[in-house]
C-alpha positions in Angstrom: 22.6 -19.6 -53.8 23.2 -15.9 -53.0 23.4 -13.7 -56.1 25.4 -10.6 -55.4 24.2 -8.7 -58.5 20.6 -9.5 -57.7 21.1 -8.3 -54.1 22.7 -5.0 -55.3 19.8 -4.5 -57.7 17.3 -5.0 -54.9 19.2 -2.6 -52.7 19.2 0.0 -55.5 15.5 -0.5 -56.1 14.7 0.1 -52.4 16.9 3.3 -52.5 15.3 4.5 -55.8 11.8 4.3 -54.2 12.8 6.8 -51.5 11.7 10.3 -52.5 14.7 11.9 -50.9 17.1 10.3 -53.4 17.7 11.5 -56.9 18.9 9.2 -59.7 22.4 10.7 -59.4 22.4 10.0 -55.7 21.4 6.4 -56.2 24.1 5.9 -58.9 26.7 7.5 -56.6 25.7 5.2 -53.6 25.7 2.1 -55.9 29.2 3.0 -57.0 30.3 3.3 -53.3 28.6 0.0 -52.5 30.4 -1.8 -55.3 33.7 -0.3 -54.3 33.2 -1.4 -50.7 32.3 -4.9 -51.9 35.5 -5.2 -53.9 37.5 -3.9 -50.9 35.9 -6.5 -48.6 36.4 -9.4 -51.0 40.1 -9.1 -50.2 39.2 -10.4 -46.7 38.1 -13.7 -48.1 34.4 -13.2 -47.1 31.6 -14.8 -49.0 29.5 -12.7 -51.4 26.6 -12.7 -48.9 28.8 -11.6 -46.0 30.5 -9.0 -48.2 27.1 -7.5 -49.2 25.8 -7.4 -45.6 28.9 -5.7 -44.3 29.0 -3.2 -47.2 25.4 -2.2 -46.8 25.7 -2.0 -43.1 28.6 0.5 -43.4 26.8 2.6 -46.0 23.5 2.5 -44.1 19.9 1.4 -44.9 17.8 3.0 -47.6 15.7 5.0 -45.1 18.7 6.5 -43.3 20.4 7.3 -46.6 17.3 8.9 -48.0 16.9 11.0 -44.8 20.5 12.4 -45.3 19.9 13.1 -49.0 16.6 14.8 -48.2 18.5 17.4 -46.2 20.2 18.7 -49.4 17.5 17.8 -51.9 14.6 19.8 -50.4 13.8 21.7 -53.6 13.9 18.5 -55.7 11.7 16.7 -53.2 9.0 19.4 -53.4 9.2 19.4 -57.2 8.9 15.6 -57.1 5.9 15.7 -54.9 4.1 18.4 -57.0 4.8 16.3 -60.2 3.2 13.2 -58.7 0.2 15.3 -57.4 -0.3 16.7 -61.0 0.2 13.2 -62.5 -2.3 11.7 -60.1 -4.9 14.3 -61.0 -4.3 13.7 -64.7 -4.6 9.9 -64.3 -7.8 10.4 -62.4 -9.1 12.6 -65.2 -8.1 10.0 -67.7 -9.8 7.2 -65.7 -13.0 9.2 -65.3 -13.1 10.0 -69.0 -12.6 6.3 -69.9 -15.3 5.4 -67.5 -17.6 7.9 -69.2 -16.9 6.4 -72.6 -17.6 2.8 -71.5 -20.6 3.9 -69.5 -22.2 5.6 -72.5 -21.5 2.6 -74.8 -23.0 0.2 -72.3 -26.1 2.4 -71.8 -26.6 2.6 -75.5 -26.5 -1.2 -75.7 -28.9 -1.4 -72.8 -31.3 1.1 -74.5 -31.3 -0.8 -77.7 -32.2 -4.0 -75.7 -35.2 -2.2 -74.2 -34.1 -1.5 -70.6 -36.1 1.1 -68.7 -34.8 4.3 -67.1 -33.9 2.7 -63.8 -32.1 -0.1 -65.6 -30.2 2.4 -67.7 -29.1 4.3 -64.6 -27.8 1.1 -63.0 -26.0 0.1 -66.1 -24.4 3.5 -66.4 -23.2 3.4 -62.7 -22.0 -0.2 -62.9 -20.1 0.4 -66.1 -18.3 3.4 -64.5 -17.5 1.4 -61.4 -16.2 -1.6 -63.2 -14.1 0.5 -65.6 -12.6 2.6 -62.8 -12.0 -0.5 -60.6 -10.5 -2.4 -63.5 -8.0 0.4 -64.4 -7.0 0.7 -60.7 -6.5 -3.0 -60.5 -4.3 -3.0 -63.6 -2.2 -0.1 -62.3 -1.8 -1.9 -58.9 -0.7 -5.1 -60.6 1.6 -3.4 -63.0 3.2 -0.8 -60.8 3.1 -2.2 -57.2 3.2 -6.0 -57.8 4.7 -6.0 -61.3 7.8 -4.1 -60.3 7.3 -1.3 -62.7 7.1 1.3 -59.9 10.8 1.8 -59.7 11.0 2.3 -63.5 8.3 5.0 -63.3 10.1 6.7 -60.4 13.4 6.7 -62.3 11.8 7.9 -65.5 9.9 10.7 -63.7 13.1 11.8 -62.0 14.5 12.9 -65.3 13.1 16.2 -66.9 12.5 14.6 -70.3 10.9 11.6 -68.6 8.5 13.7 -66.6 7.5 15.6 -69.8 7.0 12.3 -71.6 4.8 10.9 -68.9 2.6 14.0 -68.6 2.4 14.4 -72.3 1.4 10.8 -72.8 -1.4 11.1 -70.2 -2.6 14.3 -71.8 -2.8 12.7 -75.3 -4.8 9.8 -73.8 -7.2 12.2 -72.1 -7.7 14.1 -75.4 -8.4 10.9 -77.3 -10.8 9.5 -74.7 -12.5 13.0 -74.4 -13.0 13.0 -78.2 -14.6 9.6 -78.0 -16.8 10.7 -75.1 -18.0 14.0 -76.5 -18.2 13.2 -80.2 -17.9 9.6 -81.5 -19.9 7.6 -79.0 -22.8 10.2 -78.6 -23.2 10.5 -82.4 -23.2 6.7 -82.7 -25.7 6.4 -79.9 -28.0 9.1 -81.4 -28.1 7.2 -84.7 -28.7 3.8 -83.1 -31.6 4.7 -80.8 -34.8 6.6 -81.0 -35.0 10.2 -79.9 -37.2 9.4 -76.8 -34.8 6.6 -75.8 -31.9 8.8 -76.3 -33.5 11.3 -73.9 -33.9 8.6 -71.3 -30.3 7.6 -71.8 -29.1 11.2 -71.2 -31.2 11.5 -68.0 -29.9 8.2 -66.7 -26.3 9.0 -67.4 -26.8 12.4 -65.7 -28.1 10.8 -62.5 -25.4 8.2 -62.5 -22.7 10.8 -63.1 -24.0 12.9 -60.1 -23.9 10.0 -57.7 -20.5 9.0 -59.1 -19.0 12.5 -58.7 -19.9 12.5 -55.0 -19.1 8.9 -54.1 -15.7 8.5 -55.7 -14.0 11.5 -53.9 -15.3 10.1 -50.6 -14.0 6.6 -51.4 -10.6 8.0 -52.4 -10.4 10.1 -49.3 -11.0 7.0 -47.1 -8.5 5.0 -49.1 -5.8 7.7 -48.6 -6.5 7.8 -44.9 -6.2 4.0 -44.7 -3.0 3.9 -46.7 -1.3 6.8 -44.9 2.2 6.1 -43.6 2.2 4.9 -40.0 4.1 6.9 -37.5 7.1 5.3 -35.8 5.3 5.1 -32.5 2.4 3.2 -34.0 4.5 0.3 -35.3 3.6 -2.9 -33.4 0.6 -1.4 -31.6 
């Protein structure tokens, strides 16, 4: 059975995800859509036919976003800069969390008697697994879980953008405190001085490799996920 409210919600979601549309623009277009639906219902059309005709008259999400983008250029650039800054902060948070987990795992490996090469491998593997795990959770929650539209709508509001950035900064400070103070002090008390020196050396080598490898992988990922040009579709 066709659900009109569900169809309108899906149409609104697709419009919300277009960067050229502000929240006010989306609400205005949804109001026009519902008015058009009520007008067409007088012609004794089914809900599905009414929705299809109404959305056809208003235009698809891409076309509407293109028109709104012409008058929202300043807002679009502010929106882009916000997400660039948010992306950098999220990367810093993920890197800090990976450092905390890596140091904790290396400490456990040092206590169990692993050698220098083993500590280096543990440090790198812990970073990679933590980084990959957080990316997977973000993908499942935002892309597949349907939370992306909520984040976009929240970030479009000034207080929402401040809330998101402030929350990320607080998490960065907390993870940094763990990474710089709590975990190192605990590790120093749990292992011998010589083993602690091996741990620090191994963590340094793993961190050097990680700092070179991750930007390269992210650059390749961005190239692979770049929007396709119109002429490339179907090639």
